[in-house]
C-alpha positions as CSV (number, residue, x, y, z in Angstrom):
1,X,-21.4,-2.6,22.4
2,X,-21.2,-0.6,19.3
3,X,-18.5,1.6,21.1
4,X,-16.5,-1.6,21.8
5,X,-16.8,-2.7,18.4
6,X,-15.6,0.7,16.9
7,X,-12.7,0.9,19.4
8,X,-11.5,-2.5,18.5
9,X,-12.0,-1.8,14.8
10,X,-9.7,1.3,15.3
11,X,-7.1,-0.5,17.1
12,X,-6.9,-3.1,14.4
13,X,-6.9,-0.5,11.7
14,X,-4.1,1.4,13.4
15,X,-2.1,-2.0,13.6
16,X,-2.6,-2.5,9.9
17,X,-1.2,1.0,9.0
18,X,1.8,1.1,11.3
19,X,5.2,-0.3,10.4
20,X,5.8,-3.7,11.4
21,X,8.5,-4.6,13.9
22,X,9.0,-8.3,13.2
23,X,10.8,-8.7,16.6
24,X,7.3,-8.1,18.2
25,X,5.2,-9.8,15.4
26,X,4.3,-12.8,17.4
27,X,3.4,-10.8,20.5
28,X,1.2,-8.4,18.2
29,X,-0.3,-11.3,16.7
30,X,-1.1,-12.9,20.1
31,X,-2.6,-9.6,21.5
32,X,-4.8,-9.1,18.3
33,X,-6.2,-12.7,18.4
34,X,-6.8,-12.2,22.4
35,X,-8.6,-8.9,21.7
36,X,-10.9,-10.4,19.1
37,X,-11.6,-13.5,21.1
38,X,-12.6,-11.2,24.2
39,X,-14.8,-9.2,21.7
40,X,-16.5,-12.5,20.8
41,X,-17.3,-13.2,24.5
42,X,-18.7,-9.7,24.8
43,X,-21.0,-10.0,22.0
44,X,-22.3,-13.3,23.3
45,X,-23.0,-11.9,26.4
46,X,-24.7,-8.8,24.9
47,X,-26.9,-11.1,22.8
48,X,-27.8,-13.3,25.9
49,X,-28.6,-9.9,27.8
50,X,-30.7,-8.6,25.1
51,X,-28.5,-5.7,24.5
52,X,-27.6,-6.7,20.9
53,X,-30.1,-8.1,18.4
54,X,-29.3,-11.6,17.9
55,X,-29.0,-11.6,14.1
56,X,-26.8,-8.6,14.3
57,X,-24.6,-10.1,17.1
58,X,-24.4,-13.3,14.9
59,X,-23.2,-11.3,12.0
60,X,-20.6,-9.6,14.2
61,X,-19.4,-13.0,15.5
62,X,-19.2,-14.4,11.9
63,X,-17.0,-11.4,10.8
64,X,-14.8,-11.7,13.7
65,X,-14.5,-15.6,12.9
66,X,-13.4,-14.5,9.4
67,X,-10.8,-12.0,11.0
68,X,-9.5,-14.8,13.1
69,X,-9.2,-17.2,10.3
70,X,-7.3,-14.6,8.1
71,X,-4.8,-13.9,11.0
72,X,-4.2,-17.5,11.3
73,X,-3.6,-17.7,7.7
74,X,-1.1,-14.9,7.8
75,X,0.6,-16.4,10.8
76,X,1.0,-19.7,9.1
77,X,2.6,-17.9,6.1
78,X,5.0,-15.9,8.1
79,X,6.5,-19.0,9.8
């Protein structure tokens, strides 16, 4: 689970520091949101399977919710 989280974090970091091609902005936005939503599902499954401590998993989920909210705010500003 931690490896999944670190991997997604690395992907999101690389997206933040690369030049933005605005022709693909919406596609990149959608892919980022899909990845974060997938990560949420994995974390919920890991909590249910006992692979992740519930409090830690809930913290991950809260942080992902905050990221999704910020992405949505950015998307609304760029329309």
